[in-house]
C-alpha positions as CSV (number, residue, x, y, z in Angstrom):
1,M,-24.7,26.5,-18.5
2,M,-23.6,27.1,-14.9
3,M,-23.2,24.5,-12.2
4,D,-25.7,24.1,-9.4
5,F,-23.3,23.6,-6.5
6,E,-26.1,23.2,-3.9
7,R,-27.5,20.4,-5.9
8,L,-24.0,18.9,-6.2
9,T,-23.6,19.0,-2.4
10,Q,-26.7,16.8,-2.0
11,Q,-25.6,14.4,-4.8
12,L,-22.3,13.8,-2.9
13,I,-23.9,12.5,0.3
14,E,-24.9,9.0,-1.0
15,P,-21.5,8.3,-2.6
16,I,-19.8,9.3,0.6
17,R,-22.1,6.9,2.4
18,Q,-21.3,4.1,-0.1
19,S,-17.6,4.6,0.5
20,V,-17.8,3.8,4.2
21,V,-20.4,1.1,4.3
22,S,-18.9,-1.0,1.5
23,L,-15.7,-1.7,-0.4
24,P,-14.8,-1.4,-4.0
25,K,-15.6,-4.7,-5.8
26,A,-11.9,-5.4,-6.6
27,T,-10.9,-5.1,-3.0
28,H,-13.9,-7.2,-1.8
29,D,-13.1,-9.9,-4.3
30,A,-9.4,-9.9,-3.3
31,I,-10.3,-10.6,0.3
32,R,-12.7,-13.4,-0.8
33,R,-9.9,-15.0,-2.9
34,A,-7.5,-14.8,0.0
35,M,-9.7,-17.1,2.0
36,D,-8.5,-20.0,-0.2
37,S,-4.9,-19.4,0.6
38,E,-4.9,-19.0,4.4
39,D,-5.0,-21.6,7.2
40,E,-7.8,-21.6,9.8
41,S,-6.5,-18.7,11.9
42,G,-6.0,-16.5,8.9
43,R,-9.5,-17.4,7.5
44,V,-11.1,-16.5,10.8
45,Q,-9.7,-12.9,10.4
46,L,-10.7,-12.7,6.8
47,D,-14.1,-14.0,7.5
48,A,-14.6,-11.3,10.2
49,M,-13.7,-8.7,7.5
50,L,-16.2,-10.2,5.0
51,K,-18.9,-10.2,7.7
52,A,-18.3,-6.6,8.5
53,I,-18.7,-5.7,4.8
54,D,-21.9,-7.7,4.6
55,I,-23.3,-6.0,7.7
56,G,-22.2,-2.6,6.4
57,I,-24.0,-3.1,3.1
58,S,-27.2,-4.6,4.6
59,Q,-27.6,-2.2,7.5
60,K,-26.0,0.9,5.8
61,I,-23.5,1.4,8.6
62,P,-19.7,2.0,8.4
63,I,-17.7,-1.2,8.1
64,C,-15.1,0.3,10.5
65,Q,-15.6,2.7,13.4
66,D,-12.8,4.9,12.0
67,T,-14.4,6.6,9.1
68,G,-11.2,8.4,8.2
69,T,-10.0,11.9,7.4
70,P,-12.1,13.3,4.5
71,T,-9.9,13.7,1.4
72,F,-11.0,14.6,-2.1
73,F,-9.0,14.2,-5.3
74,V,-10.6,16.6,-7.9
75,R,-9.7,16.4,-11.6
76,I,-11.5,19.2,-13.4
77,G,-11.3,20.4,-17.0
78,T,-11.1,24.0,-18.1
79,G,-14.1,23.4,-20.3
80,F,-16.3,22.1,-17.5
81,P,-19.4,24.3,-17.0
82,G,-18.6,25.0,-13.4
83,F,-14.9,25.8,-14.0
84,S,-15.4,29.6,-14.0
85,E,-16.9,29.2,-10.5
86,I,-14.4,26.6,-9.3
87,H,-14.0,28.5,-6.0
88,K,-17.5,27.3,-5.1
89,L,-16.6,23.6,-5.3
90,E,-14.5,23.7,-2.1
91,P,-17.4,24.9,0.1
92,A,-19.7,22.4,-1.6
93,L,-17.4,19.5,-0.7
94,R,-17.1,20.9,2.9
95,K,-20.8,21.1,3.3
96,A,-21.3,17.6,1.9
97,V,-18.9,16.2,4.5
98,Q,-20.7,18.1,7.3
99,I,-24.1,16.7,6.2
100,A,-22.6,13.2,5.7
101,T,-21.1,13.3,9.2
102,R,-24.5,14.0,10.7
103,E,-26.6,11.7,8.5
104,I,-24.6,8.6,7.9
105,P,-23.1,9.1,10.6
106,L,-19.4,9.5,10.3
107,R,-17.1,9.6,13.3
108,P,-15.9,13.2,13.8
109,N,-12.2,12.7,13.3
110,T,-10.8,16.3,12.9
111,V,-9.1,17.9,15.9
112,H,-7.1,21.1,16.3
113,P,-3.3,20.2,16.5
114,F,-2.7,22.6,19.4
115,N,-5.6,22.3,21.7
116,G,-7.3,19.1,20.6
117,S,-10.7,20.8,20.1
118,N,-13.1,18.9,17.7
119,P,-15.7,20.8,15.6
120,G,-17.7,17.6,15.5
121,D,-18.4,17.7,11.7
122,N,-15.1,16.4,10.2
123,T,-14.1,19.8,9.0
124,G,-11.4,22.2,10.1
125,F,-8.5,24.4,8.7
126,H,-7.8,22.9,5.2
127,I,-10.0,19.9,6.0
128,P,-11.5,18.2,4.0
129,H,-8.2,18.1,2.2
130,I,-8.6,18.6,-1.5
131,V,-5.9,17.6,-4.1
132,W,-6.6,19.5,-7.4
133,E,-5.7,18.5,-10.9
134,I,-6.6,20.9,-13.8
135,C,-6.9,19.4,-17.3
136,G,-8.0,20.7,-20.7
137,D,-11.3,18.9,-21.4
138,D,-14.9,19.3,-20.0
139,S,-14.8,16.6,-17.4
140,C,-15.0,16.6,-13.6
141,D,-14.0,13.6,-11.6
142,I,-14.2,13.6,-7.8
143,T,-12.7,10.8,-5.8
144,Y,-13.4,10.6,-2.1
145,L,-10.8,8.8,0.1
146,P,-11.7,8.4,3.8
147,K,-8.2,7.7,5.1
148,G,-8.1,5.9,8.5
149,G,-5.8,7.0,11.3
150,G,-4.2,3.7,12.2
151,C,-2.9,2.9,8.7
152,T,-1.9,6.5,8.1
153,N,0.3,6.3,11.2
154,M,2.4,3.7,9.3
155,S,3.4,6.2,6.6
156,Q,7.1,6.7,6.0
157,L,9.2,9.2,4.2
158,T,12.8,8.4,3.3
159,M,15.2,10.7,1.6
160,M,17.2,7.8,0.2
161,T,20.7,8.0,-1.1
162,P,20.3,8.1,-4.9
163,G,23.1,5.5,-5.4
164,K,20.9,2.8,-3.8
165,G,18.6,3.0,-6.8
166,I,15.6,0.6,-7.3
167,K,17.3,-2.1,-5.2
168,G,17.2,0.4,-2.3
169,V,13.5,1.1,-3.0
170,K,12.7,-2.6,-2.8
171,E,14.5,-2.9,0.5
172,L,12.8,0.1,2.0
173,V,9.3,-1.0,1.0
174,L,9.7,-4.6,2.2
175,E,11.3,-3.6,5.4
176,R,8.5,-1.2,6.2
177,I,5.8,-3.8,5.5
178,A,7.6,-6.3,7.7
179,T,8.2,-4.0,10.6
180,M,4.8,-2.4,10.7
181,A,3.5,-6.0,11.1
182,G,-0.2,-6.1,12.2
183,K,-0.5,-2.4,13.1
184,P,-2.2,-1.2,9.9
185,C,-4.8,-4.1,10.0
186,P,-3.6,-6.2,7.1
187,P,-4.0,-7.3,4.4
188,T,-3.2,-3.8,3.3
189,V,-2.9,-1.9,0.0
190,V,0.5,-0.1,0.0
191,G,1.0,3.1,-2.0
192,V,4.6,4.1,-3.0
193,G,5.7,7.5,-4.3
194,L,9.1,7.8,-6.0
195,G,10.9,11.0,-6.9
196,G,9.8,14.6,-6.9
197,S,10.4,16.2,-3.5
198,A,9.7,15.1,0.1
199,V,6.2,16.6,-0.2
200,M,5.6,15.3,-3.8
201,C,6.5,11.7,-3.1
202,M,4.1,11.4,-0.2
203,E,1.3,12.9,-2.3
204,L,2.2,10.4,-5.1
205,A,2.0,7.6,-2.6
206,K,-1.5,8.5,-1.6
207,K,-2.5,9.1,-5.2
208,A,-1.3,5.6,-6.0
209,L,-4.0,4.2,-3.7
210,L,-6.7,5.5,-6.0
211,R,-5.9,2.8,-8.6
212,P,-8.1,-0.3,-8.1
213,V,-6.7,-3.5,-6.6
214,G,-5.3,-5.6,-9.4
215,V,-4.8,-2.8,-11.9
216,R,-1.1,-2.4,-12.7
217,H,0.8,0.7,-13.7
218,S,0.6,1.6,-17.4
219,E,4.4,1.4,-17.8
220,P,5.7,-2.2,-18.0
221,E,8.8,-1.5,-15.9
222,V,6.8,0.0,-13.0
223,A,4.1,-2.7,-13.3
224,A,6.8,-5.4,-13.0
225,L,8.2,-3.7,-9.8
226,E,4.7,-3.6,-8.3
227,K,4.2,-7.3,-9.0
228,E,7.6,-8.2,-7.6
229,L,7.1,-6.3,-4.4
230,L,3.6,-7.8,-4.0
231,D,4.9,-11.3,-4.3
232,K,7.8,-10.7,-1.9
233,A,5.6,-8.9,0.6
234,N,3.3,-11.9,0.8
235,Q,6.3,-14.1,1.6
236,L,7.1,-12.1,4.8
237,G,4.6,-14.1,6.8
238,V,2.8,-11.2,8.5
239,G,-0.6,-12.4,7.3
240,P,-4.2,-11.1,8.1
241,M,-4.2,-8.8,11.1
242,G,-0.5,-9.7,11.7
243,I,-1.2,-13.2,13.1
244,G,0.8,-15.0,10.3
245,G,-0.1,-16.2,6.9
246,V,0.4,-15.6,3.1
247,T,-1.9,-12.6,2.6
248,T,-0.1,-9.6,4.0
249,V,-0.9,-7.2,1.2
250,L,-3.7,-7.1,-1.4
251,D,-1.7,-4.9,-3.7
252,I,1.2,-2.5,-4.0
253,K,0.9,0.6,-6.2
254,I,3.7,2.9,-7.4
255,E,3.6,6.4,-8.9
256,Y,6.6,8.5,-9.7
257,E,7.9,11.9,-10.8
258,Y,11.4,12.9,-12.0
259,R,13.7,13.8,-9.1
260,H,16.7,15.9,-8.4
261,P,20.0,14.0,-9.1
262,A,21.1,14.7,-5.5
263,S,18.1,13.1,-3.8
264,F,15.8,10.1,-4.1
265,P,12.6,10.6,-2.1
266,V,10.6,7.5,-1.3
267,G,7.1,7.9,0.2
268,I,5.1,5.0,1.6
269,T,1.5,5.1,2.8
270,V,-0.9,2.4,3.6
271,Q,-4.6,1.5,3.4
272,C,-5.9,-1.1,5.9
273,W,-8.1,-4.0,4.6
274,A,-10.9,-1.5,4.6
275,N,-9.6,0.0,1.4
276,R,-12.4,2.5,1.1
277,R,-12.8,4.9,-1.9
278,V,-15.5,6.1,-4.2
279,K,-15.1,7.9,-7.6
280,M,-17.8,10.2,-9.0
281,T,-18.0,11.8,-12.5
282,V,-19.9,15.0,-12.6
283,R,-21.4,15.4,-16.1
284,P,-21.6,18.8,-17.9
285,D,-25.4,18.7,-17.3
286,G,-24.9,18.4,-13.6
287,S,-25.7,14.7,-13.2
288,V,-23.4,12.5,-11.2
289,E,-22.2,9.0,-12.1
290,V,-20.8,6.8,-9.3
291,H,-18.2,4.3,-10.4
292,P,-18.2,0.9,-8.6
């Protein structure tokens, strides 16, 4: 059985729409819970976010004018029916983004780095960006992450001195959250990538953002560090939209790879309160399941 990639293109449009007109339930619930912890000024900011989500869902319009840079994370098995034609998946994703840009609509956010020209359809050289992961089963999971520009500007790469260890990681993450203040539109979700290389750790940081709010790392040591950083970040006083308060971050996620003993790369990337994401599973029969 071969995969109908034209059909798949059409099936991707509605999930992309869902990703920009609503939030994952875990993020939505976390913002609601934060209302109980903030003073009046903080609640005003959080209430505006909740109203934006309600309007987005009811009117099917983006909850933020910045609908992000289209990024796909694709995990596909060698036994998946479409694997032998995997080269057709990239153009299918690209076409889905072009149609979604026109129909939803999405703000056209891709510009040429030299002359600033904008194709008007959210595509370009290597855009949409696709991160591939090949596995040995018959599954195909596609996660769409529309990454906003303002929060992406707060990304940070540090080639930390290895001797500073995890204590140095804690200092870097908390200092970054404090100094970026209200620029990434908090409360944020912060992704941290440890180890690998300069390139690898930044990709790990972005991959960390795919884990739902409230879901800890599977390894207890890493999960404990996530929780410690989350608690300490919310003691910094940055608060919703940087006006002060106890809800600076909704969650902190960490992923790691082994590193060279001479270097300790630490990558930090951020999602604003509009922590948008949608995960789709493509079944062997070609049907698509969208995960809430």
